[in-house]
C-alpha positions as CSV (number, residue, x, y, z in Angstrom):
1,X,118.4,79.6,-217.6
2,X,119.8,79.3,-221.1
3,X,117.1,76.9,-222.2
4,X,114.4,79.1,-220.7
5,X,115.7,82.1,-222.6
6,X,116.0,80.1,-225.8
7,X,112.4,78.9,-225.5
8,X,111.2,82.5,-225.1
9,X,113.3,83.5,-228.1
10,X,111.8,80.6,-230.2
11,X,108.3,81.8,-229.3
12,X,109.2,85.4,-230.4
13,X,110.6,84.1,-233.7
14,X,107.4,82.2,-234.3
15,X,105.3,85.3,-233.7
16,X,107.6,87.1,-236.1
17,X,107.3,84.2,-238.6
18,X,111.0,83.7,-238.6
19,X,110.9,80.0,-239.2
20,X,114.5,79.6,-240.4
21,X,115.9,81.0,-237.1
22,X,113.6,78.7,-235.2
23,X,115.1,75.7,-237.0
24,X,118.6,76.9,-236.2
25,X,118.1,77.7,-232.5
26,X,115.6,74.9,-231.7
27,X,118.1,72.4,-233.1
28,X,120.9,73.8,-231.1
29,X,118.7,73.7,-228.0
30,X,117.9,70.1,-228.5
31,X,121.6,69.2,-228.8
32,X,122.0,70.6,-225.2
33,X,118.8,69.0,-223.9
34,X,117.1,66.4,-226.1
35,X,114.0,66.5,-223.8
36,X,113.2,70.2,-224.3
37,X,109.5,69.9,-225.2
38,X,109.2,73.6,-226.1
39,X,112.1,73.3,-228.6
40,X,110.2,70.4,-230.3
41,X,107.0,72.4,-230.4
42,X,108.6,75.4,-232.2
43,X,110.8,73.3,-234.4
44,X,107.8,71.1,-235.6
45,X,105.6,74.2,-236.2
46,X,108.4,75.9,-238.1
47,X,109.0,72.9,-240.3
48,X,105.3,72.7,-241.0
49,X,105.2,76.4,-241.9
50,X,108.1,75.9,-244.3
51,X,106.4,73.0,-246.0
52,X,108.7,70.3,-244.6
53,X,105.8,68.2,-243.3
54,X,107.7,64.9,-243.3
55,X,110.6,66.4,-241.4
56,X,108.2,67.8,-238.9
57,X,106.6,64.4,-238.4
58,X,110.1,62.9,-238.0
59,X,110.8,65.4,-235.2
60,X,107.5,64.4,-233.6
61,X,108.5,60.7,-233.7
62,X,111.8,61.6,-232.1
63,X,110.0,63.6,-229.4
64,X,107.8,60.6,-228.7
65,X,110.9,58.4,-228.1
66,X,112.6,60.9,-225.8
67,X,109.9,62.8,-223.9
68,X,108.1,61.1,-221.0
69,X,104.5,60.2,-221.8
70,X,103.0,63.2,-220.0
71,X,105.2,65.7,-221.8
72,X,104.6,64.1,-225.1
73,X,100.8,64.3,-224.6
74,X,101.2,68.0,-223.7
75,X,103.2,68.5,-226.9
76,X,100.4,66.9,-229.0
77,X,97.8,69.1,-227.3
78,X,99.9,72.2,-228.0
79,X,100.4,71.2,-231.6
80,X,96.6,70.7,-232.0
81,X,96.1,74.3,-230.8
82,X,98.2,75.4,-233.8
83,X,96.3,73.1,-236.1
84,X,99.3,70.8,-236.8
85,X,98.0,67.5,-238.1
86,X,100.5,65.0,-236.9
87,X,98.8,61.7,-237.9
């Protein structure tokens, strides 16, 4: 329940362009559940928006190691929808 609420909050922060809070809460969420695909999505997008491209790519590499293949592919597809260039 907590993770679901946090994921919704992260989405609202993104819509409000509150990238610093996304970093804070997505990171906390990933401490609780390192396989939270939504937290990776918002964290990577926030880092990208803040100009921290290499950090965003690092989080993507971490997600690739932790998420199952299907979830990782979903993450890549969602990132593409936001025009995040990950390669």
